N, C-alpha and C positions, 0 to 999 in steps of 0.2 A: 504494500499499499504506499503510496506516495502522496505527500502533502500538495494539495491543490492550491495554486497561486496565480496560474496563468489565466488570462481573460478569455481562453478557449472555452471555460465552463460558465462564463457570464451569461451568454445567450440561451443555454438550456434552462437556467433558472428563471430568466424572464419569460420563456416561451411556454414553461409548464403551466397547465391550466389551474393547478392548485397553488404552487409556490408564487407564479407570477402575480397573484392577487395580493401579496404582501407588500408593504411599503418598501421602496427600493433602498431606503436607508438601513432597514432591518436586514435586508439581504446582503447589503454590503458588510454589516457586522457578522453575518453568518459565514461569509466566504472563507476567512482564515481558518475556521474550525472544520471545514469540509475535508473529507479524505477520500481519495480515489482507490476504488477496489475492483480487482479483475478476477473473474470466475472462468474456469475451463468448463468445457461441455460435461454435464453430469455432476458438477460440484454443487453441494447444497448450501443455499444461502441461510435458510433457517428451517426449523421443523416445528410441527404443532406443539404448542405448549412451552416453547422457548421463551426465555425473558425478552420483554420489548425494550431493548436498550438503544435502538437505533431505527432510523427510517433511511430509505435509500432513493435516489433519483436515477432511473436508467438512462444512460447516455447512448448505448448501442447494445445490440443483441436482445435475447428474449428469455423469459423465464416461465417454466411450468408450475402452476399452482395446483395444489392437490388438497381438497377439503376433507374433513372427517367422513362425509357420506360417499367419498369415492369420486366425486365430480372433479373435473380438471378444467383448467382454463390457462391459455396462453397469454402472457402480458408482455409487450415489447417497448412500452413507453410509459412516462409518467412516474408517480411515486408509488413505491411499495414499502411494506412494513409500515402501514398507515396506523396500526394498532398503538404504536408510540405516540402519535399525534392525537389519537382518540382517547388516550389515557386508559387503555385496556391492559389487563395484567399479563396475558399470555398470547402467543402467536395463534391465529385462528386457521392457519393453513400452513403447509410445508411448501418451499419455493426452491426448484432445482433448475440450474442453467440448461437450457436446450442448445444454445450456441455459445460462443465466447461472448461474455457479457462485461461491459464497462459500467460501474456504478459510481455515484457520489454518496458517500455515507455521511449522515447527518446525526451526530451523537445526541444523546438524550438532553444533556445540559443546554446544548445549543438550540435544540428544537423547542425546549421549554421557554427559552428566551424569545424565540421567534413567535411563539403562540401568545406569550404574555404581551407582546408589542402589537400583535394582530389577533385579538381574541375571537374574531368572527371566523378565522381559518380553522379552529378546532372543529366547528360544526362541519366544514367541508371534509375534514379527515374521517369524521364519523360517517358521513354520507357515503364516502368512498368505501369505507369498510363494509356498510350494509349492502352496497351495490355488488361488491365482489363475494361477500359471504352468502352464497345461495344455499345454505343449509341451516338446520335448526340446531342451535348451540347455546350453551350458557356463556354469555359474555360477562366477564367480571372486571369491574374497574380496579385500577391500580390502587393499592392501599396508601393512604397519605402518610407522610413522614411523621414519625413519632415525635412527640414534644420532649426534647432533651432536658428540659428544666427539671431538676430534682426538688419536687415540691416539699419533701420533708427534710431538706438539708439543715444541718447544724447552723450554717450561716444565716438561714432564714429564721430559724429559732431564736438566735442570739439577737438578730436585727429586730424582730418583733418585740422581744423582751425589752430591749433597750428603747424602743419606740414608745412603750408604755411607762417604763421606769423613769427615764430622763424627765419628761414633763412632770411627773409626780414628785421627784426630788427638787425641781426648780420651784414649784408650787410651795413646797414645804419649807425650803431654806430661803427663797427669794426675798422674803420680808426683811431679812437682815442685810441685805446688799445695798440698802439705801435707795432703792428704785421704787417708782410709783407702781400701784396695783396693775395698772394696764401694761406696763412695761414687763412685769414679771409674767402676766398672761401671755404676752408676745413671745417672750424667751421660752416659755413652755411649749407653746404651739410650734415655734421654730425649731427647737431641739427635735420634735417628732419629725418634722419635714426633713431636717438634715439627715437624721438617722435613715429614713427611708431612701433618701439619695445615695448615702454612702454604702449601704448594704444592698442596693439595687433590688429592694423588695417589690417594687411595682415599676411600671413604665414611667420615665422621668417627668411626664407631664402631670401624673396623678398627685405627687406631693405639692406641686404648684397650685393645682386646684384645690387641695386641702388646705393650704395656707390661705389662699384667697377666701375661701369659704369661712374659715375660722375667724379671719380678720373682720369680715363683714358681720357674722352672727355675734361676735364679742363686742362689736362697736369700737374696735381699736382706731379706726380711721374712717372718714366719711366715704361713703360709696363712690362718689365722684373722684376722690383721690385714688381709692383702691383699684378701681376699673379703668383709671386713666391709661395704664399699660396698653389696653386694647384700642386705644384711640391716640396713641403716641406716634410720633415721626418714626421711631424705630420699627414698631409693629407694621405700619403701612409700607415702610420701606422694604422690610424683610418679605412681606407677603407679595409685594409687587415684583421685586427681584426674583423671587421664587417662581413666580408665573412666567416671568420673561425667560428664565433659565429652562422652564419646562418646554416653551416654544422652540427654544434654541436646540434642545435635545431631540424633541419629538419630530421636528422638521428635517433633522440630519444636518443642520448647519455646523453643529459643534464637531460632528464626524468628518465632515467635508474639510473643515478648517484643520483638524488634526491630521488628517491624511495629506493635505497640502503641505503642512509644516514639516512632517516626517519626511516627505520626499525631498525637501530642500535642505535639511540638516544633515550633518555627517551621521552616518549609520553606526552610532555607538550609544551605550547606556548613558554616558555622560551627557550627551546632547539631548537625549530623550527625556532625562530629568531636567535639564536646563530649559527646555521648551515650556514645561509646566511652571518651573520657578519664575521665569521671565514673564509669562502671562500674568501670574498673580501679582508680581511686582509692579507691572504696568498699570494693573487695575487699582492698585493701593491709593494712589493720590486722587483717583477719579471717582471711586465707589466709596462713600463715607460710612461703610459698615462692613466689619468683618464677616458677619453673617451673609451679607449680599455677595461679597468676593467669594466666599466658600461655595455659595449656590452656583456661581458661574464657572469656577475652577473644577468642581468635583466631576461634573460629566466628562470633561476633557480627560481627566485621570482615569476614569472608568473605561472610556473608550480606548485609551492607550493600553491599558492592561489587557483588554480584550484583543486588541490588534496584536499585541506580542505574545498572546496565548499563554499568559503567565498563570500558574495554578494557584488555587487558594492557599494563602499563608506563605507563599514563596517570598524569600527575602527581597527580591527585586519588586514584588508587588507592594511590600511594606515600605520599601524605599520610595516608590513613586507616590504612595499615600502620604508619606511624611513631607516630600517635596512639594506636593500640591498644597498641603495644609500650611507649610511654612511660607510658601510663595505668597499666600493670601494674608498672612498675619504677621510676618516677622518685621516688617517695616511700619507697622500701624502706629508707633510713636514718632516716626521720622517725619511725617507730613501732618500739617495742621488739619488738612482736610480729610484724612484717612478714617476717622471715626468721630461720632458726635461728642464723646466725652473729652476729646482734645480741645474742644471749644470751651468746655468748662474750665480747663486749666488756663486757657488764654484769658477767660474773664476774670480770673483771680489775680492776674498780674496787675501791677500798678500801671496807670495810663502811660507813663513814660516807657515802661518796659514793653507795653502792648505795641507802642509805636516803633520800637526797635525790632520786635519779632514778626516781620511780615512772612509770608508763606516761604519765600526763598531763604530768609535769614534763619527761620525755624528749621528748615532742612540742613542748611549749612552747619548750624550749631549742633545737630544730632548725628552729622555724618560719621564721625568716628564710632559712636556706638552702633550705628546701622551697619557699618563696614565690619565690625568685630562680630556682630551676631550673623551677618550674612557669610563673612568668611569662615567662621567656625562651622557653619552648617555645611559649606562646600567641602571643608576638610573632613568633618566627623561623619557625614552621611555615608560616604563610600567606605569608610573604616569600619563602621558599626552595622551598616545595612546592606552593604553590597555583596553579591554572591561571586564566586569564582568564575561562572559561566557568563558569557556575554551573549545576550539575546539581540541578534541582528534581525532587521526586518527585510523581507523580500520586496524589492523595488517593483518587479512584475506584479506581485500581489497588490501592492498599493495602487498601482496604475489600474488594475483590474477593479478594484473597489471603487475608485473614482469613476470608472466608466460605468459601474452598476448604478452609481448615484446619479448619473446622467447630468443634464444642465440644471442650474440653480432654479428651483421651483418657487411658486408664490409664497408658501409659508416661510421658506428660508430667506427670501427677500424681506418679509415682514420681520423676522427675527433679527436680520441684519439691521434693517432700518431701526427697529426698537433699540438695539445696542448702540448704534450711532447717536441717536437722538438723546438717549440717557447719558452717554459720555459727554456729548456736547452741552446737554442741559446742566450737568454737575460742574463742568470746566468753567461755564460762563455764568454760574449762579450769582456771582457778584454783580453781574451786569443786569440781568433780568429779574433778579430778587425773588425768583421762585424757588422754594426750598426743594432739594433733591428728592424727598419722599413724594411730593406731589407731581414731580416730573415723571417718576416711576409709576405712580398711581395712574396718571393720565395715559402712559403707554400701556399699563395693564388693561384699562378700560377699552382702549382702541383695539388691542388683540381680542378681547372678548366680544366687542361690537361687531367686528367683521369676521368672527368664526375662526380666527387663526388659533385661538386657544379655546379648544372645545370644552363642552360641559363635563364630559367624563374626565378629561385631564384636569380640569379645574377642581374636581372632587377628589380624584385619586392621586395625582401627581404632586400637588402642593402638599408640603408636610404640615398639615394642620395640627397634629400633636405638638409639633416643635413650637409653632406659634402660640398655643395655649400656654406651653411651657415658658415662653418669653413673656407673655402677658402676666403670667403668675410671678415671675421674677420681679417685675415692675411693681406688683401689689406688695411683695415682701419689702422692697426698698421703701415704698410709701409708708408701710405700717411701721418699719424700723425708725424713720424720721418722726412719724406722727407720735409715737409714745416717748420720744426724747432720748432714745438710745444713741442717737449720733452725738448729741451733746454730751451724754455721760461718757461715751468712748473718747471724745476729744479731750475731755478733762483728764482721763487716765493717761493719755499719751503725751500730754503737753510737756512732761517732765523731762523728755529726751531732747527738747529743742536747744538746750545749751551746747549740745555736741556740734551744732551747725557752725559755730563761731571757732571752736578750737580744733576740732578733729573731724573733717568731712568724711574721711574714709571710714572711721568707726561709726559715724551717723548712717552711712549707706548700709553697713553691715546690720546696724540695729533696725533700720527701716525695712531691710530685707526680712528679718525675723519677725517683725511686727506685722508686715503685710502677709507673710506666710500663715500667721495664725489667724488673722482677719479672714483671709481667703478660704479658710476651711469652712466657714459658715456663712460668709456674706459674698453675694455676686460681685463680678468684676467692676462693673460701672460704679456700684455703690461703694466698694472698696476704694476706688480711685477718687471718688468725690469726697469721702470721709477723710482719707489721708491727705488729699490736697487742702481741704478746708483747714485741717489742723496744722500741718507743717509749712505751707506756703506763706501764711501770715507770720509764723515764727522766723521763717527765713529773713523776712524784712526787718523784723525786730532785731535780729542778730547780725545784720549786715551781709547776709549771703543772698545771692541772686536767686529770686524766687522761681525763675524759669528752670534753673538747674534742678531745684528740688521738685518742681512739677514734671520735668522730664524723668527723674528717677521714679517718681510715683507712677507715671504712665508705664515705663518699662517693667517695673516690678509688679504693678497692678495686674498685668496680664499672666502672671505666674500662676500655674495650676498643676496639680498632680493626679487628681481623680476626675473621671469624666464629668460628674455632676457640678464641678466647679466652673465649668466652661460652657456656655450656651452654644457657641459656634462649633466647638468640637462635638457636642451632642448632635447638632445639625450634620455635620461632616460624618459622624459615626453612623446615624440613621440611614444615610445615603450610600455610604461606601463599605461598611463592615460586611454586609451580606454579599455584595457584589461591588467590587471584585474580591473581597475577603482578605484583607491584610491581617498581619499578626498584631493584635491590639496590645498584648503584653510587651512586644518589642517596641511598638510605637510609644507606649507610655513611659517606658524606661528611657528611651531617647529624648522625649519631652522633658523628663525630670533632669537629664544632663544639660539641656538647653536653658533650664532655669538658672543653673550655676553660670552659664555663659552670659546671661543678661546681667548678672552681677558684675562679672568680669568686664563686660562691655562698659558699664558706668565707671568702674575704675580706670579703665583705658581712656575714658573721656576727660577725666579731671585734668591731666596735664594740658589737653587741648583746650578746655574750657579756660584755663588760666592764661594760656596763649591768646586766646580770643579776647581776654580781659573781662570775662564773666565772673571770675573768681579772683 
């Protein structure tokens, strides 16, 4: 059997009455997974009752089908082994080569992906099976995959015990902490929420809903404040960009762009990773949300893994996942426009300092930190994540896939237009004064209005559980502030401000430890806002440039070790963990290493900031 990559096999796919109904973009994704198989006359392809692990497309020759009742049928074209596409447990006939036969084998995993993208085709497989099965037989559907979750695990037992015990202990001892009653109630509720996240007791959006409901029922904050997360700029930007990315993927535009890019780059894993990294970096100053950038970059990464035919959990799969995620997030502190919380830091600067830090000066002042983080990733990722084998792409296969895609179609033009309008709208926001979320929402409405984003895709492809999780985080932050915990925490942390004057290096280390502890229970944006509100005014008091402290807070505030701590990782994980299936343990270990790199980047910047006159 030889791997199929030449465009010799493109036309048979398009001409087949069944497969030709599939979207061309999905056929292009299927092409790298097809395998050519040759049968000699008299050789058996399958027998009655065999496992349905593949389907085949006849390229030439003929097969004799024999059914359990003894009837026979000669088939010389089209798809055979249709039981796999109809989700039937065993073969309903035997197939033997009458002449020399050439076939294209479609493995089960690839066929499942094709059917998921083209759900109406499953009916066609079943109709084909019924048309050929001219005998009475018991057709048994394939059993679904068993749920691997161990419902009675000790981890779950410990988690649920702590989810009950922690709130009870806080309610019992909280009165002696000098907090108001509503603050104690909030901490009790919040402890249960965090335990559910840490022990992964339920899906990540469920604790968010629990926290939102508890805050409303206990009256810890006004409903308009608690529910403001679902009407925030961040929520609408995330929803709109997820909708745009859905059209980008469903139309085939992302796959076309990937194939075009891979044809023009050197055929080496370094450049394959660099393509993803550069794409994310180019989006950073233009898309003011890491969630938005992750939504745009993840489909490219998934398509690249599929094109390279990387298996689940392979080191190169994990490296590509890390590269895509890093490209979308590593420079988030380096540009003023890369995320909304950066403007919070900017707003806390003194007026004269704000005048100093324009968009360009902000980037110039953060250049060393950005270079250290980026350079460290380029050095460390091949050392810790690379494999010894080099996966090279077949250029004839890439050309064949592009040929399958054909000319750019209407939905692709709409997706491309949406990307360009969004990019220009964000880049020129200072001129037209329309906030980026409303630019994105207008694009989403246009895609829906003209049918480029279809109803089924809007319901199924947009990650609504993640958006609920995001809105719940905003409710937690609102409740945290409403009960006065931000003021209480600020008072507890103000004692370390004196280090700003005499020992900035030690202050950075202490800040690292403080933010590490806060991040265990407080979301990223809230941590950054709290730490900035405490330490940036102290910097002005002790004669240290407050922008330097703000930059340190931004860099260290992105620190996370557990999935629940990072909303945009949860989004990335939901999209990429099952497909393409990277090794999450390795990913998280590498991320922990990069947290130390962030601290090193700040230390490396201190001499540079002194040279710029900021210190």
